[in-house]
N, C-alpha and C positions, 0 to 999 in steps of 0.2 A: 577615568571613564574606560570601560572594558567592552570590547566587541565580543558578542556571543554569536556563535554559529550553531544552529540547531540545538539551542539550549545549553551549549557547552562553551566555557570561556575560551576565546581564541587568541586575542592579543590586546594589549593595552593601547588605546588610541591616544590618550593624553593624560597628564597628571596635573591636577589643580592644586596650587599651593595654598597654604593658610592665608585667609584674608579675603577670599572671594574673588581673586584675580580671574579674569576671563581668559581662558585658553582655547586653543583649537588644535585639531590634529586630523590627519588623514591616514588611510591605510588601504593597501591593495589586497584583495582576497582572490586568489587564483582558483580557477576550475570549479566555480559554482555550477550546480545542476538544477534543473527545474524542481521546485519544492523545497530547496534549501531556505532556511529562515535566518535572518540577521537581526540583531537588536543591540542597542547600546544601553549599558547599565552602569550605575554608580556602584562603587564598592560599599561595603557594609557600614563604613564609618563616615560617609559623605552625605551631604544634602544638597539639593539643587535650589538655586535662588529663583523663586517664582517670578520675580520682576525682571530677570535677566533675559537676554535674547538668546534663547536656546534653539538651535536648529540642527537639522540632519538632512543630508542628501546622499543618495546612492546612485551611481552612474555605471553603466556598462561601458568599458573602454576598449574592448576587443571582442572579436567573434561575431558570427552572423546573428541578425536580429530575430531570426525564425528558423525552425527546423526545415532543412532543405528536403526536396523530394528524394534525393539520393542518400540522406542520412539514415542510419539504422535506428529503428524504434522497437523496443521490446524488453521483456524481462522474463526471468524464471525464478520460481520460488518453491520451497519445500515447507512442510508443516509437521512438526513433531510434538505439537502441544497436547495431543490427546483430548481435544475439545469435547465436552459433553453436550449432546444434542437432546433437548427436552422432547417428551412425547407430544405428538400432534402440533409441533411448532416449526415453521420454516425458519432456519437459522443461517445467517451468513458465516462462512468459515473465516476465522480471523487468526491472528497470532502467527503469521508466516515468517519464514527466514528467507530473505532475498539472496539468490545466488548471483544474479547480475541484473542491472537495470540501466539501460542505455541512456534514458532521458529523465530518470527520477520520477517516473509517472506512476509508480506502484507504491501504495501505502501498505507496508507489511503488517502494521498493527490492525488496521481496519479491513484489510483484504480488498481494497478498491484500486482498480487500474483506471486512470483517466486518460483517454486518448489525447496526446498533445497536438496531433494534426490529423487531417483526413486521410483515408486510404482504406485498402482492403487488408483486414487483419485475420490471422490464423490464431485460434484459441485452442489450446490443448490442456486437458486437466484430468486428474484421477483422484479417486476417493475410496477409502476402505472403512466400512463400519465394523466394529468389533461384534462378535457373536454374543447375543444375550438369550434369545429364544426363537421360536418358529412362528412368531405372530406378526401380522401387519406387513407394511410396505417399507422399503428403503429407497428414498428418492434423492437424486443428485441433479442440480440445476446450474445452467449458465444464465446469468441475469444481466440484462442491459437496461440501464436507466430505470431500475426498479421493476422491470417486467421480465418474467421467465421467457427465454426464447429458444432454449434447448433443454432437454431433460432425459434422464435415464431412470426408470423404475424397476426395482426388483421386488416381486411379491414373494415373501418368505412363506414356505409351507412346511408340513410335518416332516417332509423328507430332507429338508435343508439342514445343514450343519456347517459350522465354520463361519468365517468372515464373509461379508458381502463387498465385493470389489466392483467398482464402476469406473469407466473411462469415457471421455467424450472428446471429439475434435470437430471443429466447424470453422467456417470462414464467414466473416461479417464485414460489411462496409460501415466504418465508423467515421463520424465527423469530430472535430476538435471539441473536447468537453464531454463526450459520451463516456459513461462509467460502466465498467464491466466487473462483475464479481461472480463467485461461485457460492452456492447455498445448498443446504440439504434439509431433508425432512424425514421423519420416521414415525411409525405408529405401532410400536412394539408393546405399548402399555406402560412403559417407564423410560427413564433416560438411557441413552446409548452413547458410548464414547467412540470417537473416531480413533482409528489405529495410529499409534504414535511412532511406528517405525519409519526410518528415513525414506523408504521407497513408497510409502503408502499414500501420502497426500502430496500432490504436485499441481502446479498452475503456471502456465506460461502464455504470453500473448506476444505475437510478432507481426509487424507490418510487413506484408509481402507484396504490395503493389499500390498503385495510386487509385 
């Protein structure tokens, strides 16, 4: 039996000998953060006895049971994916690279930050659309629980040239479980890619008070 952490083999928990002998094992996994996933898997050559008493328990053996008021909560991420934004479609920015995440509350793949505890949070983010034409709008949004709560619109005109850069900062009171993401929209008439340079797309959330 092998313990997997976040989908990657971590350590062997126990080895079952030929003949169906019931074995047991235990293991300590240090420094788990919120969002880490644990699973127990058989190796490719083994089968589990359906009539056997198979059981699994996971216990926290040290550390506080909740995030304290004085604990740091926050993350920072960059995005160099060059994500393509379809015409007339509000699109969540995904495929981030996390610089740091104090509580494991940011999913870099989906672009979702889930507040682990209540408090006042500062949100900072920046976005750059590549240049394609001088048609339509370029919108950038901060979204809370599926609703746009802050936005920045640039209406492109015939005098415009070059990329469209947008930044936003705001403070919001969040409760545990609130979800924050950033999204964008454009109406150029075709797809527009986000700029893939390391300084172009950034997103950070920090708890700054209770």
